[in-house]
N, C-alpha and C positions, 0 to 999 in steps of 0.2 A: 774740708778735706775731699780730695779727689780719691775716688775708689781705686783699687789696684786692678789692673787688668787680669781677667781670666783667661788663660791660655788653652787651646786644644778644646774648645767647644765645637761640636760637630752636630747640625740639625740632623744628620743621619743616624746619629747614635741614640740609644735608649735615653728617655728622661732621666732615669736615675743615675747615668754614668756622667751627664752633663751637671746634673744638681749635684753630686758629689764632688765634682770639680769647683764649681762654685763656693760650695761651703766651705771646702778646704781653704781656699783664698780668704774668704771672710773671716773665718776662724783664727787663722793666723794673724790676720791685719787686726782683728779684736786685740788679741793676745799681746801683740807685740808693744801696745802702749802701756801694759801694766806697770812695768819698772818704774817708769816716769809719773804716771798717773797716781801710783801709791805715794807720790810726794806731796804733801799737803797744799805747797805754793804752785804747783805745776798745773794751772787752770787750763792751759792749751791742752795738754796732754788727756785731761780729764774730759774735755769737750771732745776732742777726736775719739776717745774710746766711746763715748755716748753714740756717736755718728755711727762707728763701726758695730756696735751692739745693735743698733736699729737696723742696718744692713743684713747682718746675720740673722736678726729675728724675722725681717721680712722674707727672706729667702727659704727659711724653714717653715715660715707659715705655708708655703705653697708646696713644699717638697718634702715635707718630714716624714709623709708616709713610704717614703723611697729608703728610708735610711732607720727607720724602726723606732723605737722606745727612746735609745739616746738621743735622737734628734728631737722628740717630743719635750724630752725633759729640758734639753738645752734650749730649746725655744722659749719655754717659759722662764728660764733662769735669765736669759737674754734680755726679756721684756723686763723683768725685775731690776736688772743691771742697768737697763736704759732709764727706768723709773726714778731710781734714786740718784743717778748722775744728771738728769733732767732737773730735779729739784735742788741738786748742787749747782747746776749752771743758772737756775733761776736766782739765787743769792748772788752769784758772781755777776751776773747782770744788773741786780739792782743795788748793790752796794755802792758801786761807782756812781751811779746815778743820784742816789740819796747823799752821798757826800758832796758831789758836785752842786747839787741844788743848795745844801747847807753853805757852802762856800759863797755862792752866789748872792744868798741872804745877808751874809756876813758883810760880803764887799759893799753890797748896796747899804746897808746899814751904816758901815763905817763912812762912805762917801758922804750919806746924809747928815750924821753926827758932825763930820768934819764942817761940812757946809754951816750948821748951825753955829759952830763955834766962832765962825767970823775972824776976825782979827785978834781975838782972844792970845795971850802969851801963852796959855796952857789950857787944857781941855777939861771942863767940868764933868765931872762923873756921873752928875744927874742927867747929863744930854745921853750918855749911852743907855743909862737907864730907861729912858723912854724911846729907845730905837723901835722902828716901826715893826719890826719881825721877832722882838725879843721872845713873844710867847712861842714861837715856832721852833726856836732852838732846843728846847729841852725835848720835845717830841720828836723832833730828828735826830737827835742825838740817841734817844731810846731806840727808835727804828734802826740805827746802825748797830747799836748793841746786840739787839735782837737777831738781825740778820747774820752778824758775825758769829755769833753763838750757835745759830741755826745752822750756818754753813760747818762749823766745827763738828757738830753732832752729826750731820748728814755724810761729810767726809769719814768720821769713824765707822758709821753705818756701812758706808760704801767699801772701806776697807776689810771690814769684817766680813760682810758679804763675799767679797773676791777671794779672800783666803778661805773660807768655808766652801767654796765651789771648787777651788783647786784641791782641797783635801777630799771633799767628796769625789773627785774625778769625772765632775760633769763634762769639762771641756775634752778631758782626755778620751772619755768613752765616745763622745761624739766624732773626735779625730780617727780614734780605731775603727768606728763603723764606716767612716769615710774610706780609711784605707781598705778596708776589706772590699768595699764596692769597686774602687779602681782596682785592686789586684784580680778580682774577678774579670772585670772588664778587658784587663791586659792578657788573661788566660784565654778570654774569647777571641781576641785578636790574634793570639799566635795559633791557637786551633784553627782559626778561619785561615790563616796564612799557610798552616800546614796542609789543611783541605786542598786549598788553592793549587799549591805545588802538586800535591798527589794527582789532582784533577789534570793539570798541564802534563804530568809525566804519563798518565793513563792516556790521555789523548795522543801523546808523541808515541807511545807504545803501540797503540792501535793503529796509527798512521804507519808506522813502521812494518807492522803485519800487513797492513793491506797493501803497502808497496811490493814488500817481499812476495806476497801471494801473487801480485800482478806480474813481478819479475818471473816466477817460477811458471806461471800460465804462459807467458811469452817464450820462455825457454822450451817449454813443453811442445808449443805450438810449431817453433823452428825445428826441434828434432823430428816431429813427425813429417814435417814438409821435407826435411832431408832424407828421412828413409824412404819416402814415396819417390823422389827424386833418383835415390840410389835404385829402388827396385824398378823403376821404368827404363834404367840404363843398362841392365843385365838382360840379354836376349838368350833363347835357347840354340843349342848347336844346330846348324842347317838351317835356320830360320830365314837366312839370306839367299838360299839355293831357289832356283826357278822351279817351279811344280812342273812334273811331266806333261807333254801334250797329249 
């Protein structure tokens, strides 16, 4: 089963934020298999849930300290879930192999017994009684019964365990811890965005203030220059007459 992609991971973000995003996806992935996995015959869904529980357990082993006690509890329960589903999977792997081996022995014995019958018009039952693998059948049949009964028992254990964890709120508390962490991360991002906007507004205001001060200084200099020009152009009466000799 291919793992679902985790979006919005950022190496510049705190570990706890990225861990929360990964846990959220892995938890949702595991729980999504429950409706089908709780059906006894759905071996594929049970196998997929085991893989999903393993992925959740692995990420929690590395990051549970970021999410507190709910993550610690969920990590232990994910391990328990993985264990019981792993034992269930072992039965699912062994049963077809044993049945296939038994069928092969029967086919081999049937072919051998038929060959011994030769051209007879009917089969002598004593030939079958002397089949080469006759002593193996009972042991294999008992093994099949054991594996099937054990699988039924393990499935009941799995179903009871899952119902118990849902009732105890194991997965819900982990989801709430993740949600709190991501909500805090979102608030930090919003605060950082507001701080950046305020910084830019302050820079713009300071720049405008400097530009206004520069314009005021230029205007004051022009005013002073104009006043000097005006004063220099005004002469006292008689200043142009020639002085007496």
